[in-house]
C-alpha positions in Angstrom: -3.3 0.7 -25.5 0.5 0.3 -25.0 1.3 -3.4 -24.3 -2.3 -4.4 -23.4 -5.0 -6.8 -23.4 -8.1 -5.8 -23.3 -9.8 -9.5 -23.1 -7.1 -10.3 -20.8 -8.0 -7.3 -18.3 -12.1 -8.3 -18.1 -11.2 -12.2 -18.4 -9.7 -11.5 -14.9 -11.7 -8.9 -13.3 -14.9 -10.9 -14.7 -13.3 -13.4 -13.0 -13.2 -11.6 -9.9 -16.4 -10.5 -8.9 -17.7 -13.4 -9.7 -16.7 -14.9 -7.0 -18.9 -12.6 -4.9 -21.8 -15.1 -4.2 -19.9 -17.3 -3.5 -17.9 -15.2 -1.0 -20.4 -14.1 0.8 -22.3 -17.3 1.1 -19.2 -18.1 3.2 -18.9 -15.3 5.5 -22.3 -15.9 5.9 -21.5 -19.3 7.1 -18.3 -19.0 9.3 -20.7 -16.1 11.7 -23.3 -18.5 11.8 -20.7 -21.4 13.0 -19.8 -19.0 15.5 -16.7 -16.9 14.3 -16.0 -13.6 16.6 -13.2 -12.1 14.3 -11.6 -11.5 10.5 -7.7 -11.9 10.5 -6.4 -10.6 6.7 -2.7 -12.1 6.5 -1.1 -11.5 3.3 2.5 -11.4 2.7 4.3 -7.9 1.0 2.0 -6.5 -2.1 -1.1 -8.8 -1.2 -0.9 -8.0 2.3 -1.4 -3.9 1.6 -4.1 -5.1 -1.2 -5.8 -5.9 2.2 -5.7 -3.1 3.6 -8.6 -1.0 2.7 -11.5 -4.0 3.2 -9.9 -4.5 6.9 -10.1 -0.5 7.4 -13.5 -0.7 6.1 -14.6 -2.7 9.1 -12.4 -0.9 11.6 -14.1 2.2 10.7 -17.6 1.1 10.0 -18.1 -2.7 12.4 -17.7 -3.6 15.5 -16.7 -7.3 14.3 -12.8 -7.0 15.1 -11.1 -7.1 12.2 -7.3 -7.2 12.1 -4.9 -7.0 9.7 -1.0 -8.3 10.7 2.4 -9.9 8.8 2.7 -13.3 8.8 6.3 -14.1 9.1 5.4 -12.7 12.4 3.1 -14.3 13.9 4.6 -17.2 12.7 7.3 -16.2 15.7 5.0 -14.7 18.2 1.6 -15.9 18.0 -1.2 -13.5 18.6 -3.7 -13.7 21.7 -6.9 -12.6 19.3 -6.2 -15.3 16.9 -8.5 -18.1 17.9 -10.2 -21.4 16.6 -13.4 -18.7 16.1 -11.2 -16.7 14.0 -12.2 -16.1 10.2 -8.2 -15.3 8.6 -8.5 -14.2 4.9 -4.8 -15.0 3.5 -4.3 -13.5 0.2 -1.6 -15.1 -2.6 -1.0 -14.5 -6.6 1.5 -17.3 -6.2 -0.4 -19.7 -3.8 3.4 -20.4 -3.1 4.2 -17.5 -0.6 6.3 -18.6 1.8 6.0 -16.6 4.8 2.3 -17.0 4.0 2.7 -21.2 3.6 4.7 -21.7 7.0 2.0 -19.8 9.2 -0.9 -21.8 6.9 0.5 -24.9 9.3 0.4 -22.6 12.6 -3.3 -22.0 11.3 -4.3 -25.1 11.1 -3.0 -26.2 14.4 -4.8 -23.2 15.8 -8.0 -24.0 14.1 -9.0 -21.1 12.8 -11.1 -20.6 9.6 -8.7 -19.8 6.7 -9.9 -18.5 3.5 -7.2 -18.5 0.8 -7.3 -15.9 -2.5 -5.1 -17.5 -5.0 -3.8 -17.8 -8.8 -3.3 -21.1 -8.8 -4.9 -24.1 -7.6 -2.1 -26.5 -7.3 0.0 -24.9 -4.6 0.1 -24.9 -0.9 -1.8 -22.0 -0.6 -4.5 -23.7 -3.2 -4.6 -26.7 -1.6 -4.5 -25.2 1.8 -7.5 -22.9 2.4 -10.6 -24.1 4.0 -12.3 -22.1 1.3 -10.1 -21.5 -1.4 -11.0 -18.8 -4.0 -9.4 -19.3 -7.3 -8.8 -16.3 -9.8 -5.8 -16.4 -12.0 -4.5 -13.0 -12.9 -1.1 -11.9 -13.5 0.8 -9.1 -11.4 -0.4 -6.1 -13.8 -3.9 -7.2 -13.1 -4.3 -8.9 -9.9 -5.2 -5.2 -7.6 -8.1 -4.6 -9.0 -8.8 -8.5 -8.4 -7.5 -8.8 -4.9 -9.0 -5.3 -4.0 -12.4 -6.2 -5.2 -12.6 -9.8 -3.4 -11.5 -8.4 -0.2 -14.3 -6.0 0.0 -16.9 -8.2 -1.4 -15.5 -10.0 2.4 -15.9 -6.8 4.4 -19.3 -6.1 2.6 -20.7 -9.3 3.3 -19.8 -9.2 7.4 -21.2 -5.5 6.7 -24.3 -7.1 5.5 -24.2 -10.2 8.1 -24.6 -7.7 10.6 -27.0 -5.2 9.8 -24.3 -2.6 9.5 -24.7 -1.2 6.1 -28.0 -0.1 4.2 -27.6 -0.5 0.0 -25.8 -3.3 0.0 -27.6 -5.1 -2.9 -27.7 -1.9 -4.6 -23.4 -1.6 -3.7 -22.8 -5.3 -4.5 -24.8 -4.6 -8.6 -22.4 -1.8 -9.2 -19.5 -4.0 -8.3 -20.8 -6.5 -10.0 -20.7 -4.0 -13.0 -17.3 -2.4 -12.9 -15.1 -4.7 -15.4 -16.0 -2.8 -18.4 -16.4 0.3 -16.7 -12.5 0.1 -15.6 -11.1 -0.8 -19.3 -13.3 2.6 -20.6 -11.3 4.5 -17.3 -8.5 2.9 -18.7 -8.9 3.8 -22.4 -10.1 8.0 -21.6 -6.6 7.9 -19.3 -4.5 6.2 -21.9 -3.5 9.5 -23.3 -2.4 11.1 -19.6 -0.6 8.0 -18.7 2.9 9.0 -20.7 2.9 12.3 -19.2 2.2 10.4 -15.7 5.2 8.6 -17.0 7.5 11.2 -17.7 7.3 12.8 -14.5 8.2 9.5 -12.8 11.0 8.1 -14.6 12.2 12.0 -14.6 13.6 11.8 -10.8 15.3 8.9 -8.9 13.6 10.4 -5.7 9.5 10.7 -5.2 7.7 11.5 -1.6 4.3 9.1 -2.2 1.4 9.7 -0.2 -2.3 9.4 0.2 -4.6 8.9 3.2 -7.8 6.6 4.5 -8.6 3.7 1.5 -5.9 5.0 -1.4 -3.1 5.4 1.0 -2.4 1.6 0.8 -2.3 2.0 -2.3 0.1 4.7 -2.7 2.3 2.5 -0.3 1.9 -0.5 -2.9 3.0 1.8 -5.9 6.0 2.9 -4.1 7.1 -0.1 -2.9 5.7 -3.0 -5.3 6.4 -0.9 -8.8 8.4 1.6 -8.3 10.8 0.3 -5.7 10.8 -3.5 -6.7 9.8 -3.3 -10.8 11.9 0.0 -11.5 14.4 0.4 -8.9 13.5 4.0 -8.5 13.6 4.8 -4.8 10.2 6.2 -3.2 9.7 7.5 0.4 5.8 6.6 1.3 4.1 7.9 4.0 0.7 8.4 5.1 -0.6 12.3 4.5 -1.2 11.8 8.8 1.9 11.7 9.3 3.3 13.6 6.4 3.3 16.9 8.5 5.2 14.7 11.0 8.4 14.8 9.7 8.4 13.9 6.0 7.2 17.6 4.9 11.2 18.7 6.3 12.2 16.6 3.2 10.6 18.9 0.3 11.8 21.6 -1.4 12.6 22.8 -4.7 13.1 20.2 -7.5 11.3 17.2 -4.9 8.8 15.0 -6.3 5.2 14.7 -4.6 3.3 12.2 -5.1 -0.3 13.0 -4.1 -3.4 10.3 -4.7 -6.7 10.9 -4.0 -9.8 9.2 -3.1 -13.4 10.2 -2.4 -14.0 8.8 1.3 -14.2 10.9 3.9 -10.2 11.3 4.6 -10.0 13.1 1.7 -9.3 16.8 3.3 -6.1 15.2 4.6 -4.5 14.8 0.9 -6.8 18.1 0.8 -3.9 19.7 3.0 -0.8 18.3 1.0 -1.9 19.6 -1.8 -2.6 23.1 -0.6 1.2 22.7 1.3 3.6 21.3 -1.6 3.3 23.6 -4.0 5.0 26.7 -2.0 8.2 24.5 -1.7 8.3 22.2 -4.7 7.3 23.1 -8.2 7.2 19.0 -8.6 3.6 18.2 -7.6 2.0 15.7 -9.4 -1.9 14.8 -7.9 -3.8 11.5 -9.3 -7.2 12.2 -8.1 -10.0 9.1 -8.6 -13.0 11.9 -8.8 -11.4 12.6 -12.2 -12.6 8.9 -13.9 -16.0 9.0 -15.1 -17.9 6.0 -13.9 -21.6 6.4 -15.6 -24.5 4.4 -12.7 -21.8 4.1 -9.7 -22.7 6.2 -7.0 -21.0 8.5 -5.2 -21.4 6.1 -1.9 -20.0 3.1 -3.9 -17.5 5.3 -5.4 -16.0 5.5 -2.2 -15.8 2.1 -1.0 -13.3 1.9 -4.9 -11.4 4.2 -4.9 -8.0 2.2 -4.4 -9.4 0.1 -7.4 -9.5 2.9 -9.7 -5.7 4.5 -9.1 -4.5 0.9 -9.4 -6.7 0.6 -12.8 -4.5 4.4 -13.8 -1.4 3.3 -12.4 -1.1 0.1 -14.8 -1.2 2.1 -17.5 1.2 4.7 -16.2 3.6 1.5 -15.5 3.4 0.3 -19.0 4.7 3.7 -20.7 6.9 4.0 -17.4 8.7 0.6 -18.2 9.4 1.8 -21.9 10.2 5.4 -21.5 12.9 3.9 -18.9 14.0 0.4 -21.0 13.1 -1.9 -17.8 10.9 -4.5 -17.8 8.5 -4.6 -15.0 9.4 -8.3 -14.8 13.3 -7.3 -14.2 14.7 -8.3 -11.3 17.5 -8.3 -9.2 17.3 -10.2 -6.2 13.1 -11.0 -5.4 13.0 -14.9 -6.6 16.4 -14.7 -8.3 18.4 -15.6 -4.9 18.5 -17.2 -1.2 17.1 -14.5 0.9 
């Protein structure tokens, strides 16, 4: 595979699933001590990657689950955020400015802070009440964060008796790393073709629904915009027909991500509509990826993980096609802001 270290990928994703038992133990302890809510409070891309887990709890549990922006909470506070709250703070660097600022406020409140970081010797690596360290880099962090946050959500569902087949689901998730590698290998022959579509336009409408919407948002903002300087319009499939559809015309690129959860019909609606008005609809559907031994139920939970693992292959080809390394920045961590 182009510019890809298979062993590094396996090491990082195996590290993520190895955290499952301890994550479950920490969640059980928090609940036993009276925790009454959970907040997913990341910044930037890491925050977006928490959305599927937060959504899972909001849809399937009566345990209050919130997702918000640290930069805003630092300025305004939040009435629901108390000493009985669990706060999950992801940061690959462990140094994200807005998250570090919030950490001090959380200490004052007395909330229990779980940090998910790539480096232990950092403010967030040292500042959490429960710190989970799994080294990753930009091209491998999505799957790692998706899986860690999913383990947290599932542990809450299990503790509250709101899920069936928990042990089977967790066992399937723990088996994922080598299966994800096979998904990459199988998709590699198609990756350059998709990358050429992305390289062929300076503007894309990127859309999806359900638990793959965050990946659509993430890929548009954090990869195409930040890492490739390609303009995008990420829009949830539910909102597509309330404004964005008027921008669809011949030669306008529409990138549609399809997952396998109950929200798939919202993506189907766009897939049925767009070809009548543009000849540049491109669909990336997780149902096309083979995952031996993984149940349909578990597949619905990991659609964003599958997209992330395939999109990494697409991005690897994209940076070569455009002669624009994914590490190139003009402003991000380069200038004062």
